[in-house]
C-alpha positions as a printed NumPy array, in Angstrom:
array([[144.037,  91.623,  95.905],
       [140.529,  90.908,  97.248],
       [140.031,  87.259,  98.229],
       [136.641,  85.857,  97.281],
       [134.77 ,  84.33 , 100.192],
       [133.508,  80.915,  99.176],
       [131.165,  78.373, 100.622],
       [134.027,  76.551, 102.388],
       [134.977,  79.703, 104.302],
       [131.35 ,  80.153, 105.396],
       [131.158,  76.508, 106.522],
       [134.366,  76.821, 108.572],
       [133.242,  80.051, 110.262],
       [129.759,  78.669, 110.99 ],
       [131.068,  75.372, 112.296],
       [128.986,  73.242, 109.931],
       [129.563,  71.161, 106.833],
       [129.836,  72.546, 103.314],
       [126.74 ,  70.529, 102.387],
       [124.712,  72.138, 105.187],
       [125.777,  75.612, 104.073],
       [124.852,  74.83 , 100.478],
       [121.372,  73.653, 101.396],
       [120.79 ,  76.507, 103.851],
       [121.775,  79.238, 101.4  ],
       [119.855,  77.702,  98.499],
       [116.623,  76.998, 100.435],
       [116.748,  73.317,  99.522],
       [113.562,  71.576, 100.59 ],
       [114.925,  68.052, 100.166],
       [117.473,  68.569, 102.955],
       [116.009,  69.759, 106.25 ],
       [118.088,  72.424, 107.999],
       [116.817,  73.747, 111.319],
       [115.56 ,  77.319, 111.06 ],
       [117.982,  78.591, 113.707],
       [120.908,  76.876, 111.964],
       [119.86 ,  78.312, 108.625],
       [119.653,  81.821, 110.096],
       [123.049,  81.391, 111.792],
       [124.621,  80.356, 108.471],
       [123.054,  83.306, 106.661],
       [124.285,  85.721, 109.339],
       [127.823,  84.336, 109.071],
       [127.718,  84.513, 105.277],
       [126.579,  88.13 , 105.417],
       [129.281,  89.071, 107.933],
       [131.951,  87.476, 105.717],
       [130.646,  89.211, 102.602],
       [129.79 ,  85.943, 100.871],
       [128.158,  86.251,  97.438],
       [126.937,  83.114,  95.629],
       [128.491,  82.24 ,  92.296],
       [125.357,  82.55 ,  90.184],
       [127.157,  81.639,  86.979],
       [128.275,  78.295,  88.37 ],
       [124.839,  77.688,  89.856],
       [123.199,  78.48 ,  86.546],
       [125.478,  76.1  ,  84.682],
       [124.659,  73.304,  87.114],
       [120.937,  73.914,  86.778],
       [121.105,  74.689,  83.033],
       [119.508,  78.052,  83.778],
       [120.611,  81.603,  83.096],
       [118.853,  82.88 ,  86.248],
       [117.566,  85.782,  84.168],
       [113.884,  86.604,  83.671],
       [112.414,  88.874,  81.037],
       [109.639,  91.391,  81.68 ],
       [107.91 ,  92.43 ,  78.461],
       [105.593,  95.422,  78.773],
       [103.509,  97.568,  76.462],
       [103.684, 101.044,  77.997],
       [104.265, 100.274,  81.665],
       [107.678, 101.925,  81.879],
       [106.175, 105.263,  80.794],
       [103.563, 105.375,  83.578],
       [103.645, 106.349,  87.269],
       [102.744, 102.763,  88.202],
       [105.876, 101.316,  86.575],
       [108.128, 101.768,  89.572],
       [106.006,  99.729,  91.972],
       [105.274,  96.934,  89.507],
       [108.874,  96.535,  88.351],
       [110.235,  96.928,  91.879],
       [107.973,  94.127,  93.08 ],
       [109.187,  91.893,  90.262],
       [112.843,  92.733,  90.885],
       [112.587,  92.269,  94.658],
       [111.049,  88.811,  94.277],
       [113.623,  87.856,  91.655],
       [116.545,  89.042,  93.797],
       [115.316,  87.073,  96.798],
       [115.431,  83.903,  94.707],
       [118.744,  84.565,  93.001],
       [117.472,  85.963,  89.693],
       [117.626,  89.257,  87.836],
       [114.989,  90.834,  85.593],
       [115.557,  92.337,  82.15 ],
       [112.824,  94.857,  81.286],
       [111.834,  95.741,  77.709],
       [109.052,  98.07 ,  76.572],
       [107.359,  97.753,  73.177],
       [105.367, 100.99 ,  73.14 ],
       [102.462,  99.016,  71.575],
       [104.593,  98.167,  68.516],
       [104.008,  94.46 ,  67.8  ],
       [107.059,  94.149,  65.536],
       [109.271,  95.71 ,  68.176],
       [107.766,  93.41 ,  70.796],
       [108.58 ,  90.35 ,  68.688],
       [112.196,  91.537,  68.282],
       [112.491,  92.162,  72.002],
       [111.221,  88.674,  72.82 ],
       [113.734,  87.161,  70.395],
       [116.469,  89.218,  72.06 ],
       [115.443,  87.883,  75.467],
       [115.563,  84.348,  74.067],
       [119.073,  85.002,  72.777],
       [120.002,  85.905,  76.354],
       [118.527,  82.52 ,  77.329],
       [116.047,  83.929,  79.848],
       [114.421,  81.227,  81.94 ],
       [110.95 ,  82.738,  81.641],
       [108.99 ,  85.872,  80.769],
       [106.532,  88.048,  82.666],
       [104.201,  89.494,  80.011],
       [102.847,  92.725,  81.516],
       [100.198,  95.218,  80.45 ],
       [ 99.548,  98.841,  81.341],
       [ 96.096,  98.066,  82.744],
       [ 93.919,  95.003,  83.403],
       [ 92.958,  93.648,  79.999],
       [ 92.479,  90.517,  77.949],
       [ 95.425,  89.539,  75.745],
       [ 96.632,  86.962,  73.285],
       [100.025,  85.598,  74.272],
       [102.513,  86.248,  71.422],
       [103.505,  83.149,  69.486],
       [107.165,  83.986,  70.12 ],
       [106.652,  82.974,  73.774],
       [105.552,  79.427,  72.886],
       [107.505,  76.894,  74.912],
       [108.895,  79.52 ,  77.301],
       [107.505,  79.702,  80.862],
       [105.222,  82.753,  80.868],
       [103.08 ,  84.559,  83.435],
       [100.691,  87.418,  82.687],
       [100.89 ,  90.563,  84.828],
       [ 97.73 ,  92.721,  84.919],
       [ 96.307,  90.721,  82.023],
       [ 94.367,  87.52 ,  81.331],
       [ 93.748,  85.128,  78.455],
       [ 90.261,  84.061,  77.423],
       [ 91.025,  80.37 ,  77.921],
       [ 93.002,  80.664,  81.157],
       [ 95.872,  78.693,  79.654],
       [ 98.551,  80.928,  81.204],
       [ 98.979,  81.874,  84.867],
       [ 97.95 ,  85.46 ,  85.541],
       [ 97.588,  88.057,  88.276],
       [ 95.185,  91.013,  88.212],
       [ 93.521,  93.341,  90.754],
       [ 90.199,  92.29 ,  92.276],
       [ 88.171,  94.907,  90.398],
       [ 84.851,  93.937,  91.989],
       [ 86.341,  93.949,  95.465],
       [ 88.075,  97.29 ,  94.866],
       [ 84.767,  98.959,  94.011],
       [ 83.024,  97.343,  96.966],
       [ 85.748,  98.671,  99.273],
       [ 85.363, 102.207,  97.871],
       [ 81.577, 102.277,  98.141],
       [ 81.587, 100.688, 101.604],
       [ 83.733, 103.606, 102.799],
       [ 81.026, 106.024, 101.65 ],
       [ 78.237, 103.949, 103.192],
       [ 80.09 , 103.779, 106.532],
       [ 80.229, 107.571, 106.489],
       [ 76.428, 107.648, 106.273],
       [ 75.808, 108.174, 102.561],
       [ 72.763, 106.624, 100.93 ],
       [ 72.676, 108.681,  97.715],
       [ 75.891, 107.6  ,  96.007],
       [ 76.717, 108.364,  92.402],
       [ 79.197, 106.565,  90.163],
       [ 81.32 , 107.922,  87.327],
       [ 82.391, 104.89 ,  85.294],
       [ 84.623, 104.391,  82.269],
       [ 83.35 , 103.995,  78.712],
       [ 85.921, 101.423,  77.583],
       [ 84.959,  97.761,  77.281],
       [ 87.591,  96.416,  79.679],
       [ 87.451,  94.201,  82.801],
       [ 87.825,  97.178,  85.156],
       [ 84.758,  98.913,  83.714],
       [ 82.531,  95.887,  84.238],
       [ 84.074,  94.76 ,  87.52 ],
       [ 83.846,  98.148,  89.205],
       [ 80.215,  98.6  ,  88.163],
       [ 79.439,  95.151,  89.585],
       [ 81.195,  96.022,  92.845],
       [ 79.295,  99.331,  93.065],
       [ 75.976,  97.548,  92.705],
       [ 76.993,  94.777,  95.108],
       [ 77.85 ,  97.23 ,  97.895],
       [ 74.594,  99.125,  97.481],
       [ 72.526,  95.928,  97.456],
       [ 74.298,  94.599, 100.547],
       [ 72.96 ,  97.592, 102.49 ],
       [ 69.515,  97.652, 100.923],
       [ 70.243, 100.762,  98.842],
       [ 68.812, 101.181,  95.366],
       [ 70.931, 101.941,  92.341],
       [ 69.418, 105.2  ,  91.078],
       [ 70.135, 105.395,  87.318],
       [ 70.065, 109.204,  87.568],
       [ 73.174, 108.977,  89.728],
       [ 75.207, 106.982,  87.237],
       [ 77.179, 108.246,  84.252],
       [ 79.912, 106.766,  82.052],
       [ 82.483, 109.02 ,  80.442],
       [ 86.052, 109.325,  79.243],
       [ 88.406, 108.151,  81.991],
       [ 90.501, 111.278,  82.337],
       [ 90.289, 114.555,  84.25 ],
       [ 88.214, 116.53 ,  81.689],
       [ 85.884, 113.536,  81.356],
       [ 85.525, 113.323,  85.122],
       [ 84.783, 117.039,  85.318],
       [ 82.026, 116.814,  82.694],
       [ 80.486, 113.747,  84.322],
       [ 80.595, 115.218,  87.826],
       [ 79.023, 118.476,  86.64 ],
       [ 76.159, 116.436,  85.179],
       [ 75.644, 114.537,  88.452],
       [ 76.221, 117.316,  90.975],
       [ 74.193, 119.839,  88.967],
       [ 70.975, 117.807,  89.321],
       [ 68.042, 119.071,  91.365],
       [ 68.569, 116.145,  93.78 ],
       [ 72.274, 115.31 ,  93.374],
       [ 74.123, 112.446,  95.053],
       [ 75.926, 113.328,  98.265],
       [ 78.927, 111.174,  97.346],
       [ 80.727, 110.102,  94.179],
       [ 82.579, 106.874,  93.473],
       [ 84.963, 107.592,  90.595],
       [ 86.442, 105.026,  88.216],
       [ 89.954, 106.391,  88.741],
       [ 91.909, 109.084,  90.549],
       [ 92.127, 111.099,  87.328],
       [ 88.336, 111.07 ,  87.1  ],
       [ 88.175, 112.021,  90.788],
       [ 90.388, 115.038,  90.122],
       [ 87.859, 116.16 ,  87.521],
       [ 85.114, 115.697,  90.129],
       [ 87.048, 117.982,  92.487],
       [ 87.116, 120.618,  89.763],
       [ 83.375, 120.253,  89.179],
       [ 82.673, 120.619,  92.902],
       [ 84.741, 123.815,  92.997],
       [ 82.879, 125.183,  89.973],
       [ 79.56 , 124.527,  91.752],
       [ 80.835, 126.052,  95.038],
       [ 80.625, 122.691,  96.802],
       [ 83.035, 121.842,  99.603],
       [ 84.766, 118.463,  99.922],
       [ 83.821, 116.582, 102.066],
       [ 81.289, 118.878, 103.767],
       [ 78.952, 119.063, 100.748],
       [ 80.073, 116.065,  98.704],
       [ 82.388, 113.113,  99.408],
       [ 84.592, 111.621,  96.703],
       [ 86.444, 108.292,  96.434],
       [ 88.686, 107.121,  93.579],
       [ 90.626, 104.034,  92.558],
       [ 94.375, 103.821,  91.807],
       [ 96.163, 105.623,  94.651],
       [ 98.053, 107.577,  92.018],
       [100.017, 109.596,  94.553],
       [100.799, 112.417,  92.108],
       [ 97.069, 113.145,  92.254],
       [ 95.749, 111.648,  95.479],
       [ 98.319, 113.343,  97.745],
       [ 98.324, 116.599,  95.787],
       [ 94.571, 117.258,  95.928],
       [ 93.174, 119.255,  98.838],
       [ 91.766, 117.68 , 100.826],
       [ 93.701, 114.506, 100.033],
       [ 91.765, 111.944,  98.008],
       [ 90.535, 108.807,  99.739],
       [ 91.135, 106.062,  97.195],
       [ 91.578, 102.327,  96.713],
       [ 95.131, 101.3  ,  95.847],
       [ 95.792,  98.917,  92.987],
       [ 98.368,  96.336,  94.164],
       [101.055,  96.958,  91.539],
       [103.996,  96.027,  93.775],
       [102.312,  92.85 ,  95.02 ],
       [101.294,  91.874,  91.48 ],
       [104.895,  92.214,  90.332],
       [106.075,  90.013,  93.2  ],
       [103.368,  87.414,  92.583],
       [104.158,  87.173,  88.866],
       [107.86 ,  86.512,  89.429],
       [107.305,  84.048,  92.263],
       [104.77 ,  82.195,  90.154],
       [107.03 ,  81.927,  87.114],
       [109.91 ,  80.674,  89.26 ],
       [107.596,  78.099,  90.825],
       [106.624,  77.016,  87.297],
       [110.288,  76.752,  86.297],
       [111.039,  74.583,  89.331],
       [107.872,  72.492,  88.866],
       [107.31 ,  72.139,  85.107],
       [103.876,  70.897,  84.154],
       [102.067,  72.581,  87.063],
       [ 98.573,  73.756,  86.056],
       [ 98.111,  77.49 ,  85.391],
       [ 96.766,  79.652,  88.206],
       [ 94.632,  82.768,  87.86 ],
       [ 94.615,  85.039,  90.904],
       [ 93.099,  88.354,  91.922],
       [ 94.794,  90.459,  94.586],
       [ 93.025,  92.579,  97.192],
       [ 93.003,  96.352,  96.837],
       [ 93.324,  98.269, 100.141],
       [ 91.56 , 101.51 , 101.025],
       [ 93.855, 104.52 , 101.5  ],
       [ 91.997, 107.037, 103.657],
       [ 92.727, 110.726, 103.321],
       [ 90.343, 113.661, 103.702],
       [ 87.742, 113.473, 100.925],
       [ 85.093, 111.431, 102.775],
       [ 82.791, 112.782, 105.476],
       [ 79.175, 112.451, 106.555],
       [ 76.464, 113.633, 104.15 ],
       [ 75.294, 117.232, 104.513],
       [ 72.383, 117.778, 106.888]])
């Protein structure tokens, strides 16, 4: 029979009191435990195979230590893994687990899923969207701690985390400017969403910062997929005086731009440089040369959302927080100096 290692066994092996072990393993802020003592206790607990009794802890705190993550179509996309992994990692570090449900854009199904999560007595819900968008929080979530992931409300009444769309575009265009480009085209999205407006603003900001004019001939908006990107890039690169570089709304659009360049016998990056946004590795790593792109912080957004909701649970009544996370540049081989 396997004997369960309890907190008393950890205290005896570490040479400290049971109270000290309890505070050290539960990150209690009201009881100061020296950092080296805390680390020593954690090392001893790990060596002994100690696992906290989450059920007992939950009963004491009147919490289930379960969070819900309600998504629309996230689990069907390549970005799901990073976003959910970030949420689960943050939850695990703080003694929680995450239950994930996916509505598939069916509002009735979403309402049933939320009721199911409530029946499991989840302590809070991360309400996540496939892409950065404005939402109305479902009425079923009223009274339940909620954080928005990749979404915002018009009134800012709920904490939310989204990518810095303006900053992402500025980062992409700055990479082209550093390479020496002054004639930069943009292929934007047609949809009326925050990313469309934010990325156009960032494009213009970067040009203005370097004294470059926004040439309307070098701008086109199209469908945000590969065929749309191909059509848009053909229109830009087929001009008598085409841009020497393209900033694309997404990696899928950038893949279409690669196809257009090939059709026009243009080499990347010798004849035209291309930058995308997403870091969708199925595309960015597979293209040749590899696509330089700006990564959306899906993992970090998932972590932030869970940490925020747990902070709200521990500090009820705290004001909502809206945050935007930085988007790093991932350099591959699609950017070079402009052709002579």
